[in-house]
C-alpha positions as CSV (number, residue, x, y, z in Angstrom):
1,M,-72.3,7.8,30.1
2,R,-73.4,4.6,32.0
3,I,-77.5,3.8,32.8
4,G,-78.8,1.0,34.8
5,I,-81.9,-0.2,33.5
6,F,-83.7,-2.6,36.0
7,D,-87.0,-4.6,35.7
8,S,-88.0,-8.1,36.9
9,G,-87.6,-9.7,33.3
10,I,-87.6,-8.7,29.5
11,G,-90.4,-6.0,29.9
12,G,-88.1,-3.5,30.7
13,L,-86.4,-3.7,27.2
14,S,-89.4,-1.6,26.2
15,T,-88.2,0.9,28.3
16,L,-84.5,1.0,27.1
17,L,-85.9,1.7,23.5
18,S,-87.4,4.9,24.8
19,C,-84.5,6.0,26.3
20,L,-82.0,5.0,23.4
21,R,-84.2,7.7,21.4
22,Y,-83.1,10.2,23.8
23,L,-79.5,9.1,24.8
24,P,-78.3,6.7,21.8
25,D,-74.4,7.1,22.9
26,A,-74.9,5.9,26.3
27,H,-73.7,2.4,27.7
28,Y,-76.8,0.8,29.1
29,L,-76.6,-1.8,31.7
30,F,-79.5,-4.0,31.5
31,Y,-80.4,-6.3,34.9
32,G,-83.2,-8.3,34.7
33,D,-84.2,-10.3,37.9
34,S,-85.6,-13.5,36.0
35,A,-84.7,-15.3,39.3
36,H,-87.5,-13.8,41.0
37,A,-90.2,-13.2,38.1
38,P,-92.9,-12.2,38.1
39,Y,-92.7,-9.3,40.7
40,G,-96.6,-8.9,40.4
41,D,-97.6,-11.9,42.8
42,K,-94.7,-11.2,45.4
43,S,-94.9,-9.1,48.5
44,P,-93.8,-5.6,48.4
45,A,-91.1,-6.1,50.8
46,Q,-89.7,-9.0,48.7
47,V,-89.8,-6.7,45.5
48,R,-87.9,-3.7,47.7
49,E,-85.0,-6.4,48.8
50,W,-84.6,-7.6,45.2
51,T,-84.8,-4.2,43.6
52,E,-82.5,-2.9,46.6
53,A,-79.8,-5.5,45.6
54,A,-80.0,-4.5,41.8
55,Y,-79.2,-0.8,42.9
56,A,-76.3,-2.0,44.8
57,W,-75.3,-4.0,41.5
58,F,-75.4,-0.8,39.6
59,I,-73.8,1.5,42.1
60,A,-70.8,-1.5,41.8
61,A,-70.9,-0.8,38.2
62,G,-70.2,2.7,38.1
63,V,-73.7,3.8,36.5
64,D,-74.8,7.7,36.4
65,A,-78.2,6.9,36.8
66,V,-80.5,4.2,37.7
67,V,-84.0,3.7,35.9
68,L,-86.8,1.0,37.5
69,A,-88.3,0.2,34.5
70,C,-90.9,-1.7,36.5
71,N,-93.9,-0.4,37.8
72,T,-94.3,-2.9,40.4
73,A,-90.7,-2.2,41.5
74,T,-91.2,1.4,41.4
75,S,-94.3,1.0,43.7
76,A,-92.8,-1.0,45.9
77,A,-89.2,0.6,46.3
78,V,-88.4,3.8,45.0
79,A,-89.2,6.2,47.7
80,P,-87.0,4.2,50.2
81,L,-84.1,3.8,47.8
82,R,-84.2,7.6,46.9
83,E,-83.6,8.3,50.4
84,C,-80.0,7.1,50.2
85,A,-79.2,7.2,46.6
86,D,-75.8,8.2,45.3
87,V,-77.4,8.7,41.8
88,P,-80.8,9.7,40.0
89,I,-83.3,7.3,40.3
90,I,-86.2,7.2,37.8
91,G,-89.1,5.5,38.7
92,I,-92.0,4.3,36.4
93,E,-95.6,5.0,36.8
94,P,-98.9,4.2,34.6
95,A,-99.5,7.0,32.1
96,I,-102.5,8.2,33.9
97,R,-102.1,12.0,33.8
98,K,-101.3,11.9,30.4
99,A,-104.3,9.5,29.4
100,L,-106.7,12.1,31.4
101,T,-105.4,15.0,29.9
102,E,-105.2,14.2,26.2
103,H,-108.6,12.0,26.7
104,P,-110.9,14.7,28.8
105,Q,-114.1,12.5,28.4
106,G,-114.7,8.9,29.4
107,G,-113.2,6.4,31.3
108,V,-109.6,5.0,31.5
109,L,-108.7,1.3,31.9
110,L,-105.5,0.8,33.7
111,L,-103.9,-2.4,33.3
112,A,-101.2,-3.5,35.9
113,T,-100.1,-6.3,38.2
114,S,-101.8,-6.8,41.7
115,I,-99.1,-4.8,43.6
116,T,-99.1,-1.7,41.4
117,V,-103.2,-1.9,41.4
118,G,-103.4,-2.1,45.4
119,G,-100.3,0.0,46.2
120,E,-100.1,3.1,48.0
121,K,-98.6,5.3,45.2
122,L,-101.2,4.4,42.6
123,R,-104.0,5.6,45.1
124,N,-101.9,9.0,45.9
125,L,-101.5,9.4,42.4
126,L,-105.5,9.1,41.6
127,N,-106.1,11.3,44.4
128,L,-104.0,14.0,43.2
129,L,-105.2,14.0,39.6
130,E,-108.7,15.6,39.1
131,N,-111.3,13.3,38.7
132,G,-108.9,10.5,38.8
133,Q,-110.6,7.9,41.2
134,E,-113.9,8.7,39.0
135,R,-112.5,8.1,35.6
136,V,-109.6,5.3,36.2
137,R,-110.8,1.6,36.4
138,P,-107.6,-0.5,37.5
139,L,-107.8,-4.1,36.4
140,A,-105.0,-6.4,38.1
141,C,-104.0,-8.6,35.1
142,S,-102.4,-11.5,37.2
143,G,-100.3,-13.9,35.0
144,L,-100.4,-11.9,31.7
145,A,-96.7,-10.4,32.3
146,E,-95.6,-14.2,32.7
147,I,-97.1,-15.3,29.5
148,I,-94.8,-12.6,27.8
149,E,-92.0,-13.3,29.9
150,A,-91.9,-16.7,28.4
151,Q,-91.3,-15.9,24.8
152,D,-92.0,-19.6,24.0
153,A,-93.4,-20.6,20.6
154,D,-97.0,-19.9,21.0
155,W,-96.8,-17.1,23.6
156,R,-98.6,-14.5,21.3
157,V,-101.6,-16.8,20.9
158,R,-101.8,-17.4,24.7
159,A,-101.6,-13.8,25.5
160,G,-104.3,-12.9,22.8
161,R,-106.3,-15.6,24.6
162,Y,-106.1,-14.0,28.0
163,L,-107.0,-10.5,26.8
164,Q,-110.2,-11.9,25.2
165,A,-111.1,-13.7,28.5
166,Q,-109.6,-11.6,31.2
167,V,-109.6,-7.9,29.7
168,R,-112.1,-7.4,27.0
169,P,-115.0,-8.0,29.4
170,A,-113.5,-4.8,31.1
171,R,-113.9,-2.4,28.4
172,T,-117.3,-0.7,28.9
173,A,-118.6,1.7,26.3
174,D,-117.4,4.8,27.8
175,I,-113.5,3.7,27.9
176,G,-111.4,5.1,25.0
177,V,-108.0,4.6,26.3
178,V,-106.2,2.1,28.1
179,V,-102.7,2.8,30.1
180,L,-100.2,0.1,30.2
181,G,-99.3,-0.2,33.9
182,C,-96.5,-3.0,33.5
183,T,-93.8,-2.7,30.7
184,H,-94.4,-6.1,29.6
185,Y,-97.8,-5.3,28.5
186,C,-95.8,-2.9,25.9
187,W,-94.8,-5.9,24.0
188,I,-98.4,-6.7,23.1
189,D,-99.8,-3.2,22.5
190,D,-100.8,-4.1,19.1
191,L,-103.0,-7.2,20.4
192,I,-104.3,-5.0,23.3
193,H,-105.4,-2.3,20.6
194,D,-107.1,-5.2,18.3
195,T,-108.5,-6.9,21.6
196,L,-110.4,-3.9,22.5
197,G,-111.3,-2.2,19.2
198,G,-109.9,-0.2,16.9
199,D,-111.1,3.1,18.6
200,I,-109.0,2.6,21.5
201,T,-106.0,4.3,22.5
202,V,-103.0,2.6,24.0
203,V,-100.5,4.8,26.3
204,D,-97.7,3.6,28.1
205,G,-95.2,5.9,30.5
206,N,-92.1,4.7,28.7
207,E,-91.1,8.0,26.8
208,G,-92.1,9.9,30.1
209,V,-89.3,8.0,31.8
210,A,-86.9,8.8,29.1
211,R,-87.5,12.5,29.1
212,Q,-87.2,12.5,32.8
213,L,-84.0,10.8,32.5
214,C,-82.7,13.3,30.4
215,R,-83.7,16.2,32.7
216,R,-82.0,14.4,35.7
217,L,-78.9,14.1,33.9
218,G,-78.9,17.7,32.4
219,V,-78.9,16.7,28.8
220,P,-81.2,18.7,26.5
221,I,-84.5,17.3,25.2
222,G,-84.6,19.6,22.2
223,T,-87.9,18.2,20.7
224,D,-91.3,17.4,21.4
225,T,-91.4,14.4,19.3
226,A,-89.3,11.4,20.2
227,P,-86.0,11.0,17.8
228,P,-85.6,8.0,15.9
229,L,-84.3,4.7,17.5
230,P,-80.3,4.3,16.8
231,R,-79.3,1.3,14.6
232,H,-77.0,0.0,17.0
233,A,-76.3,0.6,20.7
234,R,-74.0,-0.3,23.5
235,I,-75.9,-2.5,26.1
236,S,-74.5,-5.0,28.9
237,L,-77.2,-7.5,29.4
238,Y,-77.5,-9.5,33.0
239,F,-80.1,-11.8,34.3
240,T,-80.0,-13.4,37.6
241,A,-81.1,-16.6,35.9
242,D,-81.1,-18.4,32.7
243,N,-78.6,-15.4,31.5
244,D,-77.8,-17.1,28.3
245,V,-81.2,-17.7,27.1
246,K,-82.7,-14.5,28.7
247,S,-79.9,-12.7,27.0
248,H,-80.7,-14.4,23.4
249,L,-84.4,-13.4,23.9
250,A,-83.6,-9.9,24.6
251,R,-81.1,-9.5,21.4
252,Q,-84.1,-10.8,19.5
253,L,-86.4,-8.5,21.0
254,L,-84.3,-5.4,20.4
255,A,-83.4,-6.4,16.7
256,A,-86.8,-7.2,15.9
257,S,-87.5,-3.2,16.9
258,G,-84.4,-2.3,14.7
259,V,-81.8,-2.0,17.2
260,R,-78.3,-4.3,17.0
261,M,-76.2,-4.4,19.9
262,D,-72.7,-3.5,19.4
263,S,-70.3,-6.2,20.4
264,Q,-71.2,-7.1,23.8
265,P,-69.2,-4.4,26.2
266,D,-66.8,-5.7,28.7
267,S,-68.6,-7.0,32.2
268,P,-69.4,-4.1,34.1
269,L,-68.2,-5.7,37.4
C-alpha cells in the first residue's frame, strides 16, 4: 500500500508519524513543497495550484490515498480536488470539535496561518459547532511556520521569543485549551505549553487524520488508544527545493521521534 503525504515543508512529518502508528507497513511518499513554502502568506489560488500539482505527482506514483497534511492546503484545495479525485483524499482541519467536546467550558485559542484563519472552511466549521463562534478565538501566527521550517541553530529560541511576543498576550484567563491549526506547530507543542502555562491543554488534528485514513482505506482501527510508533518505516522523501538538505532534516526529525527510515526505497516515479 502506498500513501502520499503532502505539506508545504517539514510540518506534515508530524502527520506522517500519526499515520505510521496505525499503518506501519505502508510505503509512505512524503512530498514537501519547499520551493513555495510557506503557504500561509500565499493566495488561496496559488496554494490550490501547487496542491493540485502535488496530487498529480502522487497519482503518477500510484498511491492508494493522499493525505493533505497541511491545514492551509486543505482549506484552499481539498474541495475541488475531491471533485475529480481517483483515490481517497484526506484533509486535515483544526481539532476544534475535539477541543470543544473535551473542554465544555471556557475559551479555545486556535493558532493557525492567515489563510486558515480567514478561510471559508474554518467559518463553516465554527458555524456547525455549538458555541463555536463564541468560544473559539482564532489567532493568525504569521511567520511562525517559517521559523520552524528553517530548523537552523537557534530556531527553537526564535520560536520561543515569537510565542512570548505574539501568542502569550492572546491567552486570557478563561482559555484552557489551545488548538494547533498548522502541522508545523506540532513540532513546538512543548514550547507552546510552557509559554501559555502548565494548566493549558494543547491538541492537534493528526490522530484524527490517521484514523480517517484507515476508515477510507477499509483498515480496521481496533483501538481507542493510538498504537506505538514502529521503529522502522518505508518512507520516500521528495522536496521541490533543497531536496538533499530538507531530506536530511526530515530524517533527523523522524529519528528524534524514534523512527528510522529503511534504506531509501526506489524513486516513486
